[in-house]
C-alpha positions as CSV (number, residue, x, y, z in Angstrom):
1,M,1.3,23.5,-16.0
2,M,-2.0,23.2,-18.4
3,T,-0.1,24.4,-21.7
4,S,2.1,21.9,-21.3
5,R,0.0,19.2,-20.3
6,L,-1.7,20.0,-23.6
7,I,1.1,19.8,-25.5
8,I,2.8,16.7,-24.2
9,H,-1.2,15.1,-25.0
10,A,-0.8,17.0,-28.7
11,I,2.5,14.9,-29.0
12,L,0.8,11.5,-28.3
13,C,-1.9,11.6,-30.1
14,I,0.7,11.9,-33.0
15,L,2.8,9.3,-32.0
16,K,-0.3,7.7,-31.8
17,Y,-1.9,7.9,-35.3
18,I,1.9,7.0,-36.1
19,N,1.7,3.7,-33.9
20,N,-1.1,2.8,-35.6
21,L,0.3,2.7,-38.9
22,I,2.6,-0.1,-37.6
23,C,2.1,-3.7,-39.1
24,R,-0.3,-5.1,-36.5
25,S,1.4,-8.6,-36.4
26,T,4.0,-7.3,-33.5
27,I,3.7,-5.7,-30.3
28,P,3.6,-2.0,-30.1
29,E,6.6,-0.9,-27.2
30,T,7.0,2.2,-25.5
31,G,10.2,4.1,-26.0
32,V,12.1,6.6,-24.1
33,I,10.1,9.6,-26.1
34,V,6.4,8.0,-25.0
35,D,8.0,7.3,-21.4
36,T,9.4,10.7,-21.3
37,L,5.7,11.8,-22.2
38,L,4.1,10.2,-20.1
39,Y,6.2,11.1,-16.8
40,G,5.2,14.9,-17.8
41,L,1.6,13.2,-17.7
42,F,1.4,11.5,-14.6
43,G,4.8,11.1,-12.7
44,D,5.7,8.0,-11.2
45,D,2.4,6.8,-11.1
46,K,2.5,3.7,-12.9
47,L,-1.4,2.6,-12.9
48,L,-2.5,6.4,-15.1
49,K,0.3,4.9,-17.3
50,L,-0.8,1.9,-18.2
51,E,-4.4,2.6,-18.5
52,Y,-3.3,5.2,-20.6
53,L,-1.5,3.3,-23.0
54,C,-4.7,1.0,-23.5
55,Q,-6.3,4.0,-25.1
56,F,-2.4,4.5,-26.9
57,Y,-2.5,1.3,-27.8
58,H,-6.0,0.1,-28.3
59,K,-6.1,-0.7,-32.5
60,F,-3.6,-3.4,-31.2
61,G,-5.4,-5.1,-28.2
62,L,-1.6,-5.1,-26.0
63,Y,1.9,-3.3,-25.5
64,K,5.4,-3.8,-23.9
65,Y,5.9,-1.6,-21.1
66,E,9.2,-2.5,-19.0
67,K,9.9,-6.2,-20.9
68,K,5.4,-7.3,-19.3
69,I,2.4,-7.4,-22.2
70,Y,0.1,-5.7,-21.2
71,I,-3.2,-7.8,-22.8
72,F,-6.3,-5.8,-22.3
73,D,-8.3,-6.8,-25.8
74,E,-11.2,-9.1,-23.9
75,K,-11.3,-11.7,-26.4
76,M,-7.5,-11.9,-26.2
77,A,-7.5,-11.6,-22.3
78,Q,-10.0,-14.1,-22.4
79,T,-7.7,-16.8,-24.8
80,A,-4.5,-16.1,-22.1
81,I,-6.7,-16.8,-18.6
82,N,-8.1,-19.8,-20.3
83,K,-5.6,-21.5,-22.4
84,L,-2.1,-19.9,-20.5
85,D,-0.4,-20.8,-17.0
86,K,-0.3,-18.8,-14.5
87,G,2.6,-16.3,-13.3
88,A,2.8,-15.8,-10.3
89,D,5.9,-17.7,-9.0
90,H,8.2,-15.3,-10.3
91,Y,6.5,-12.5,-8.5
92,L,6.5,-13.9,-4.8
93,E,10.2,-14.8,-4.6
94,D,11.1,-12.3,-1.8
95,S,7.6,-12.4,-0.3
96,P,6.2,-14.6,2.4
97,L,3.8,-16.0,0.7
98,K,6.4,-17.5,-2.3
99,D,5.7,-21.0,-0.5
100,T,1.8,-20.9,-0.5
101,F,0.2,-22.7,-3.9
102,L,-0.5,-19.5,-4.8
103,G,3.3,-19.1,-5.2
104,S,3.8,-22.5,-7.0
105,S,1.8,-24.5,-9.3
106,Q,3.7,-27.6,-7.7
107,K,1.4,-27.7,-4.4
108,S,0.1,-30.9,-4.1
109,P,-4.2,-32.2,-5.0
110,E,-4.5,-33.2,-1.6
111,T,-3.5,-29.2,-0.3
112,R,-5.4,-28.1,-2.9
113,R,-8.8,-30.2,-2.1
114,A,-8.1,-29.3,1.5
115,I,-8.6,-25.1,0.4
116,A,-10.7,-25.7,-1.8
117,S,-13.2,-27.3,1.2
118,I,-12.6,-24.3,2.8
119,F,-13.3,-21.7,1.2
120,R,-16.1,-23.0,-1.3
121,K,-19.0,-21.0,-1.5
122,T,-21.5,-23.1,0.2
123,S,-19.2,-23.4,3.2
124,I,-18.9,-19.5,3.6
125,D,-22.5,-19.0,3.2
126,E,-23.5,-20.8,6.2
127,R,-21.4,-18.6,7.9
128,G,-23.3,-15.8,7.7
129,H,-24.5,-15.3,11.1
130,I,-20.8,-15.3,12.0
131,M,-20.2,-12.4,10.6
132,I,-23.3,-10.6,11.2
133,R,-22.1,-11.1,15.1
134,D,-18.9,-9.3,14.2
135,L,-20.3,-6.8,12.8
136,D,-22.6,-5.3,15.5
137,F,-19.1,-5.8,17.3
138,M,-17.6,-3.4,15.5
139,C,-21.0,-1.1,15.2
140,D,-20.5,-1.1,19.1
141,N,-16.5,0.2,18.8
142,I,-17.3,2.4,15.8
143,Q,-20.2,3.5,18.3
144,D,-17.6,4.7,21.3
145,V,-15.5,6.3,18.7
146,A,-18.2,8.9,17.4
147,S,-19.5,9.3,21.1
148,S,-16.4,11.5,21.6
149,S,-16.7,12.8,18.3
150,R,-13.4,11.3,17.0
151,A,-13.0,10.1,13.0
152,V,-13.6,6.7,12.8
153,N,-10.8,5.3,10.7
154,I,-12.5,2.7,8.5
155,T,-9.4,1.2,7.4
156,Q,-8.7,0.3,10.3
157,F,-11.8,-0.5,11.4
158,S,-12.6,-2.6,8.4
159,L,-8.7,-4.8,8.7
160,R,-9.8,-5.6,11.8
161,L,-13.2,-7.3,11.1
162,A,-11.7,-8.4,8.6
163,L,-8.8,-10.3,10.9
164,D,-12.0,-11.9,13.2
165,I,-13.9,-13.0,10.0
166,V,-11.6,-15.4,8.8
167,G,-10.7,-16.8,12.2
168,H,-14.0,-17.0,13.2
169,V,-15.3,-18.1,10.2
170,L,-12.8,-20.4,8.4
171,L,-10.8,-21.3,11.7
172,R,-13.1,-21.5,14.7
173,L,-10.8,-19.1,17.0
174,D,-11.5,-16.3,18.5
175,L,-8.1,-13.8,16.7
176,G,-9.4,-10.5,18.7
177,G,-8.6,-8.0,16.0
178,L,-11.7,-5.7,17.4
179,K,-10.9,-6.4,20.4
180,G,-6.7,-5.3,20.0
181,Q,-5.5,-8.8,21.1
182,Q,-3.8,-9.1,17.6
183,N,-2.0,-5.6,16.7
184,L,1.5,-6.9,16.9
185,L,0.0,-9.8,14.0
186,L,-1.6,-7.1,12.0
187,D,1.5,-4.1,11.9
188,A,3.5,-6.9,11.0
189,M,1.0,-7.7,7.8
190,M,0.4,-4.2,7.6
191,T,4.5,-3.6,7.4
192,I,4.9,-6.0,4.8
193,L,1.8,-5.7,2.1
194,H,0.9,-1.8,2.8
195,R,4.7,0.2,3.5
196,C,6.7,-2.5,1.5
197,Y,4.9,-3.4,-1.7
198,A,2.2,-0.3,-1.7
199,L,3.8,2.4,-0.9
200,A,7.8,1.1,-1.2
201,E,8.5,3.2,2.2
202,I,10.5,0.1,2.8
203,T,12.7,-2.6,0.5
204,S,12.6,-6.4,1.4
205,D,15.5,-6.7,2.8
206,S,15.2,-3.5,5.6
207,K,14.9,-4.9,8.8
208,E,11.7,-3.1,9.8
209,F,10.5,-6.4,6.3
210,L,12.9,-8.6,7.9
211,Q,11.2,-8.3,11.6
212,A,7.8,-8.1,10.1
213,T,8.2,-11.8,8.1
214,E,9.5,-12.9,11.3
215,N,7.2,-12.0,13.7
216,L,4.1,-13.2,10.9
217,D,6.1,-16.8,10.9
218,R,5.9,-17.4,15.2
219,L,2.4,-15.7,15.1
220,T,0.8,-17.8,12.3
221,S,2.5,-20.7,13.5
222,Q,0.9,-19.9,17.2
223,I,-2.2,-19.8,15.6
224,L,-1.6,-22.6,13.2
225,E,-1.6,-24.7,16.7
226,D,-4.1,-23.5,18.3
227,A,-6.3,-24.2,15.5
228,L,-5.3,-28.2,15.9
229,N,-5.3,-28.2,19.8
230,T,-9.1,-26.7,20.0
231,N,-10.3,-29.1,17.3
232,D,-13.3,-30.7,17.5
233,Q,-14.1,-33.4,15.8
234,N,-17.7,-32.4,15.4
235,S,-16.6,-29.4,14.2
236,D,-16.5,-29.0,10.2
237,D,-14.8,-25.7,10.6
238,K,-11.7,-27.7,12.7
239,R,-11.8,-30.8,11.0
240,L,-11.2,-28.4,8.0
241,V,-8.4,-27.2,9.1
242,A,-6.6,-31.0,10.4
243,Q,-7.5,-32.3,6.8
244,L,-4.9,-29.1,5.6
245,H,-2.5,-29.8,8.0
246,E,-3.0,-33.6,7.1
247,A,-2.5,-32.4,3.4
248,C,0.8,-31.0,3.7
249,G,1.9,-31.0,6.7
250,F,2.8,-28.3,9.4
251,E,4.9,-26.3,7.6
252,Q,3.0,-25.4,4.2
253,A,0.3,-25.4,6.6
254,K,1.5,-22.7,7.8
255,D,3.2,-21.0,4.6
256,N,-0.6,-21.1,3.4
257,M,-2.1,-19.7,6.8
258,K,-0.3,-16.8,5.9
259,L,-2.2,-16.8,3.0
260,F,-5.7,-16.9,4.7
261,L,-4.7,-13.9,7.4
262,M,-2.7,-11.9,4.8
263,A,-5.2,-12.1,1.4
264,G,-8.0,-12.1,4.0
265,T,-8.1,-8.9,5.3
266,E,-6.7,-7.3,2.5
267,T,-9.3,-7.2,-0.1
268,T,-11.9,-6.5,2.9
269,A,-9.2,-3.7,4.2
270,S,-9.3,-2.3,0.2
271,T,-12.3,-2.4,-0.8
272,L,-14.5,-1.0,2.2
273,P,-12.9,2.0,2.2
274,V,-13.0,2.8,-1.4
275,I,-17.3,2.0,-1.0
276,F,-17.1,4.2,2.7
277,Y,-15.3,7.3,0.9
278,L,-17.7,7.2,-2.5
279,L,-21.0,7.0,0.2
280,T,-19.7,9.6,1.5
281,K,-19.5,11.6,-1.4
282,Y,-23.3,11.1,-3.3
283,P,-25.4,11.4,0.2
284,Q,-28.4,10.6,-1.8
285,L,-27.1,7.5,-3.0
286,Q,-26.1,6.7,0.4
287,M,-29.7,7.2,1.7
288,E,-31.3,4.9,-1.2
289,L,-29.0,1.8,0.3
290,Q,-30.1,3.1,3.8
291,A,-34.0,2.9,3.1
292,E,-33.0,-0.6,1.5
293,A,-30.9,-2.2,4.5
294,D,-32.9,-0.7,6.7
295,E,-36.2,-2.4,4.8
296,N,-35.1,-6.3,4.4
297,M,-32.4,-5.5,8.2
298,A,-35.1,-7.9,9.6
299,N,-34.7,-10.7,6.9
300,L,-30.9,-9.9,6.7
301,R,-30.1,-11.3,10.0
302,K,-32.7,-14.5,9.9
303,D,-30.7,-14.8,6.0
304,P,-27.3,-12.7,5.5
305,N,-28.0,-14.8,2.1
306,F,-31.5,-12.2,1.0
307,P,-31.1,-10.1,-1.7
308,L,-30.1,-6.9,-1.5
309,P,-29.8,-5.7,-5.6
310,K,-29.3,-2.4,-4.9
311,I,-26.5,-2.4,-2.4
312,E,-25.2,-5.2,-4.9
313,S,-25.2,-3.0,-7.7
314,V,-23.0,-0.5,-5.6
315,M,-20.1,-3.4,-4.7
316,K,-20.3,-4.5,-8.5
317,E,-19.3,-0.7,-10.0
318,V,-17.0,-0.6,-7.1
319,L,-14.8,-3.5,-8.3
320,R,-15.4,-2.3,-12.2
321,V,-14.3,0.9,-11.9
322,Y,-11.5,0.5,-9.2
323,P,-10.7,-3.2,-9.6
324,I,-8.9,-4.3,-5.9
325,A,-7.4,-7.2,-8.8
326,P,-5.6,-4.8,-10.9
327,F,-4.0,-7.6,-13.3
328,I,-4.2,-11.6,-13.7
329,S,-0.4,-12.5,-14.2
330,R,0.0,-15.5,-17.3
331,Q,3.4,-16.9,-18.7
332,N,3.3,-19.3,-22.1
333,N,5.7,-22.3,-22.4
334,G,5.5,-22.5,-26.0
335,P,4.9,-20.5,-29.1
336,V,1.2,-18.7,-29.4
337,T,-0.4,-17.0,-31.4
338,L,-3.5,-14.3,-29.7
339,G,-4.9,-12.7,-32.5
340,K,-3.2,-11.9,-35.1
341,V,0.4,-12.0,-32.8
342,N,2.8,-14.5,-32.1
343,L,4.6,-14.7,-28.8
344,Q,8.1,-15.8,-28.4
345,E,8.0,-18.4,-25.8
346,H,8.1,-17.7,-21.8
347,S,6.9,-14.3,-22.4
348,D,5.7,-12.4,-18.9
349,L,1.8,-11.5,-20.3
350,I,0.0,-9.4,-18.1
351,V,-4.4,-9.7,-18.0
352,F,-4.5,-6.0,-17.2
353,T,-7.6,-5.7,-15.4
354,W,-7.7,-2.3,-14.8
355,G,-7.4,-1.5,-18.8
356,I,-10.4,-3.8,-19.1
357,H,-12.6,-2.5,-16.6
358,R,-12.2,1.1,-17.4
359,S,-12.1,1.0,-21.6
360,P,-13.7,4.0,-23.0
361,Y,-14.4,1.5,-25.9
362,T,-16.5,-1.3,-24.1
363,W,-18.1,0.9,-21.1
364,D,-20.1,3.8,-21.7
365,K,-19.0,6.2,-19.2
366,S,-16.4,4.1,-18.2
367,T,-14.1,5.5,-15.6
368,E,-17.3,7.4,-13.9
369,F,-18.6,5.8,-10.7
370,I,-22.3,4.7,-12.3
371,P,-23.3,2.8,-8.7
372,F,-26.8,1.4,-10.6
373,R,-25.4,0.3,-13.9
374,F,-25.6,-3.3,-12.8
375,Y,-28.8,-3.0,-11.4
376,E,-30.4,-1.2,-14.3
377,T,-28.7,-3.7,-17.2
378,K,-28.8,-7.0,-15.1
379,K,-25.6,-7.6,-16.5
380,T,-22.7,-6.6,-17.2
381,N,-23.1,-6.0,-21.0
382,S,-21.2,-8.8,-22.8
383,N,-18.1,-6.7,-21.5
384,L,-15.0,-8.6,-19.7
385,Y,-15.8,-8.6,-15.7
386,I,-13.5,-10.2,-13.6
387,P,-13.2,-8.2,-10.5
388,F,-11.3,-11.0,-8.6
389,G,-9.2,-12.4,-11.0
390,A,-10.2,-15.2,-13.0
391,G,-9.4,-19.1,-14.6
392,S,-6.1,-20.3,-12.6
393,R,-5.9,-16.9,-10.1
394,V,-8.8,-16.6,-9.8
395,C,-9.4,-15.3,-6.0
396,I,-9.7,-18.2,-3.8
397,G,-11.4,-15.6,-1.4
398,Q,-14.1,-14.1,-3.3
399,H,-16.9,-15.7,-1.7
400,L,-15.4,-14.6,1.8
401,A,-14.8,-10.9,1.0
402,W,-18.3,-10.6,-1.4
403,L,-20.2,-11.4,1.1
404,E,-18.4,-10.1,4.1
405,I,-18.8,-6.7,2.1
406,R,-22.1,-6.8,1.2
407,L,-22.5,-7.8,5.1
408,A,-20.7,-4.6,6.4
409,I,-22.6,-2.0,4.2
410,A,-26.1,-3.1,5.0
411,V,-25.2,-3.4,8.9
412,L,-22.9,-0.4,9.5
413,L,-25.3,2.0,6.9
414,N,-28.7,0.6,9.2
415,K,-26.0,2.2,12.3
416,F,-24.7,5.5,11.2
417,D,-25.0,7.8,9.0
418,F,-21.0,8.5,7.2
419,R,-20.3,11.9,6.0
420,Q,-16.3,13.3,4.9
421,I,-14.8,16.1,7.1
422,E,-11.7,17.8,6.9
423,E,-9.2,14.7,7.6
424,T,-11.2,12.8,4.8
425,P,-8.2,12.4,1.6
426,D,-8.6,12.1,-1.4
427,L,-9.4,9.0,-3.3
428,R,-5.8,8.2,-4.6
429,F,-4.2,4.4,-4.8
430,V,-1.3,2.4,-4.8
431,V,-0.4,-0.2,-5.8
432,D,1.3,-3.5,-4.8
433,W,2.6,-5.3,-7.9
434,T,4.2,-8.3,-6.1
435,H,0.7,-9.0,-4.7
436,A,-1.9,-7.9,-7.4
437,V,-3.8,-5.6,-5.5
438,V,-5.2,-2.0,-5.7
439,H,-4.9,-0.1,-2.3
440,P,-6.2,3.6,-1.1
441,D,-2.5,5.1,-0.3
442,K,-3.7,6.8,2.5
443,D,-6.8,5.6,5.6
444,M,-10.0,6.7,5.2
445,L,-10.9,8.9,8.0
446,V,-14.6,9.9,8.2
447,K,-17.5,10.8,10.9
448,A,-19.9,8.7,11.9
449,V,-23.5,9.9,12.9
450,P,-25.4,7.2,15.0
451,R,-28.8,6.8,13.6
452,P,-32.0,6.6,15.3
453,A,-32.5,2.7,16.5
């Protein structure tokens, strides 16, 4: 087996040399030979294939694969992000998010302003204390599991935490995720996002998928009705929900609420399991972050934005080496030149964040997790760093996700030691190519040991 892989690598190196002799004003494209060799190395793992091709076509800065143009050269990527139109519309044709502002560039300015005001950084930062309250309740639940010597499912806890925070922070509603009151909603979202789009266990026309979308639609309608009916005119949170409703009507408000619920939970449920897997793999690192959390916990409870430089460095590095949003889609409505390459009109472009963040040509030890890379340098070494996307497809919930994850690390490490157990899976990824999200392929199970108060 090892010999076969070495032979494949040798052949690909020869093909790479030949490709480098091609005129650089053209876009290189994989053919039958390269595709066959890639399958021999990576099987059906498309993410690994695309990452490999970034090195294979390094001198070009881009390549064509399955009719899409993948861009990983930093200058080309920045040009595409800043000058081209977002290209999400056709990706979301069979998604429940197709009618949200994410899936259409034709939504009204009033709708966009209402949504932007909900997710504004200052608005999110003011609600950090609410997140800490939810995290304390999550710790109580983990304590119950730990006391019975059962494995702690960090993925499920993260998902339920994220749903509660979306409810409390954005809607001022108690969705009861950690209390087990929204199991049907969570199951519907995971059926759609994970089973269908990430794992491909079911299709978008299957009975399970259609039932899940029906449940999601019905439950989202109820949540929006509750938000509107309990609106407190003295509360900015309630006023913002009403503002969204006034801007676009009930049906579009409901569709955008689906985006809040699904995207607001998916990022956290994908990122926290990766972080806690790494903390169990590197116990010394966990101890170092615990020391920072312990030292600053009193200040953090007074001011949730109190600096945590080591924890923040680890977060940045996790999102560099494992960017949860692996690409940004773009389209050109007219002729465009990237570098020396002339693109045809309506090209399907992918700014490949995963390849940019893991490039050995721009990052030292690019695929290694170096926890304090950003703590030591205090900067990104001028390399393109776009973990939440950029431009018109930048993640609308980036401030919510960042504060939530940051507080979760600190509060959980202050309360527990986390350790790997026999059931802890290896860290492998699947990709939701429709919604541009990377997931661990299995729920992350660990042991939580309560720390002395």
